[in-house]
C-alpha positions in Angstrom: 9.0 1.6 41.3 12.4 3.4 41.4 12.9 6.0 38.9 13.9 4.7 35.6 14.1 5.5 31.8 12.5 3.5 29.1 13.9 3.7 25.6 13.0 1.9 22.3 16.1 0.8 20.3 15.0 1.5 16.6 17.7 -0.6 15.3 15.9 -3.8 16.5 12.2 -2.7 16.4 9.6 -2.4 13.8 9.4 1.1 12.4 5.8 1.8 13.7 6.3 0.2 17.2 6.7 1.9 20.5 8.5 1.0 23.6 7.1 -1.7 25.8 5.6 0.0 28.9 7.3 -0.9 32.3 3.7 -2.1 33.4 3.8 -4.7 30.7 7.3 -5.7 31.4 6.6 -6.0 35.2 3.7 -8.3 34.4 5.9 -10.6 32.5 8.1 -10.8 35.7 5.4 -12.8 37.2 6.3 -15.8 35.1 6.5 -19.2 36.6 10.0 -20.2 35.1 13.1 -18.2 34.7 16.6 -19.1 33.4 19.5 -17.8 35.6 22.9 -17.2 34.2 25.9 -16.9 36.5 29.6 -17.0 35.8 31.9 -19.7 36.9 35.4 -19.0 38.3 37.1 -19.8 35.0 34.6 -17.4 33.4 32.4 -19.9 31.7 28.6 -19.2 32.0 26.4 -21.6 33.9 22.7 -21.5 33.2 20.0 -23.1 35.4 16.1 -22.9 35.3 14.4 -21.9 38.5 11.4 -20.4 40.0 11.6 -16.7 41.1 9.3 -14.2 42.7 9.2 -10.4 41.9 8.6 -8.4 45.0 9.4 -4.8 46.0 11.3 -3.9 42.8 13.5 -7.0 42.8 13.4 -10.6 41.8 14.2 -13.3 44.1 15.5 -16.9 43.6 16.8 -19.7 45.7 19.6 -22.2 45.7 21.3 -24.7 47.9 24.7 -23.5 49.3 26.6 -26.3 47.5 24.8 -25.8 44.0 26.9 -24.5 41.2 25.0 -21.3 41.1 25.7 -20.4 44.8 29.4 -21.4 44.2 29.5 -19.0 41.3 27.7 -16.2 43.2 30.3 -16.3 46.0 33.0 -15.3 43.4 30.9 -13.1 41.0 27.5 -11.5 41.9 26.5 -10.5 38.4 23.6 -12.4 37.0 21.1 -12.5 34.2 17.5 -13.8 34.6 15.4 -14.5 31.5 11.9 -15.4 30.9 9.4 -15.3 28.1 8.0 -17.8 25.6 9.3 -20.0 22.7 7.0 -18.5 20.1 8.7 -16.3 17.4 5.7 -14.1 16.6 3.9 -13.4 19.7 4.7 -12.7 23.4 7.2 -10.8 25.4 10.7 -12.1 26.3 12.3 -10.3 29.4 16.0 -10.1 30.5 17.0 -8.9 34.0 20.5 -7.8 34.6 22.0 -6.9 38.0 24.0 -8.2 41.0 22.6 -10.9 43.1 22.8 -10.2 46.9 22.0 -12.8 49.5 19.0 -12.0 51.6 19.4 -12.8 55.3 16.8 -10.6 56.9 14.2 -12.9 58.5 11.5 -10.4 58.2 12.1 -10.2 54.5 12.4 -13.8 54.1 9.2 -14.4 55.9 7.5 -12.1 53.2 9.2 -13.8 50.4 8.2 -17.3 51.7 4.6 -16.0 51.7 5.0 -14.7 48.2 6.4 -18.0 47.1 3.5 -19.9 48.6 0.9 -17.5 47.2 2.3 -17.5 43.7 2.2 -21.3 43.4 -0.9 -22.1 45.3 1.1 -23.7 48.2 3.2 -25.9 46.0 6.4 -24.0 47.2 6.4 -23.9 50.9 9.2 -22.5 53.0 9.9 -21.9 56.7 12.2 -19.1 57.6 15.0 -18.6 60.2 18.6 -18.0 60.6 18.8 -16.0 57.4 17.6 -18.8 55.2 14.6 -20.7 53.9 14.0 -24.1 55.4 12.2 -27.0 53.5 9.5 -28.5 55.7 10.9 -32.0 55.0 14.5 -30.8 55.9 17.3 -29.0 54.0 17.7 -25.4 53.5 18.1 -22.8 50.7 19.9 -19.5 50.3 17.8 -16.6 48.9 19.1 -14.0 46.5 17.6 -10.8 45.3 18.6 -8.9 42.2 17.6 -5.2 42.0 17.8 -4.7 38.2 20.2 -2.2 36.8 18.8 -2.8 33.3 15.7 -4.8 32.1 15.4 -5.6 28.4 11.9 -6.3 26.9 11.7 -8.0 23.4 8.3 -7.8 22.0 7.3 -10.3 19.2 5.0 -10.1 16.3 5.3 -6.3 16.2 9.0 -6.6 17.1 10.3 -4.2 19.8 13.5 -3.9 21.8 12.8 -1.8 24.9 15.5 -1.0 27.6 14.3 -0.1 31.1 17.4 1.5 33.0 17.2 2.0 36.8 
């Protein structure tokens, strides 16, 4: 992992708590579902659920070229991806902040296609070529990667607010 700093924000953490270790935060990034927030041209937020893959210190997601999130990303690459659980007193919620960059390298796309297939036991299958994912039944998807500038981890039960900066 790239060098980073981990700090606990005592204003929002239980007094006896400690920062969430990066290894615990990284395990949470293996979640099945994320919420992606992009920014529309008129500055309104757009939120969409999606699946994502954590690989090589970045989180990757897909979208169709005509979908709202792709339209938004063409104008403003800054995104937030969130994951966690809906319980108040247990679990870990994670927020990833950074710019989304379109992936067009076919070698990386092939590795990502394999990661998607492995993560979901073959339920998400992609072929690769021409800088995109291709669905076996037709259609294609753009792939974006986010190398985080900051990752927030919110522990619940024993409440913690941890910031990992890269």
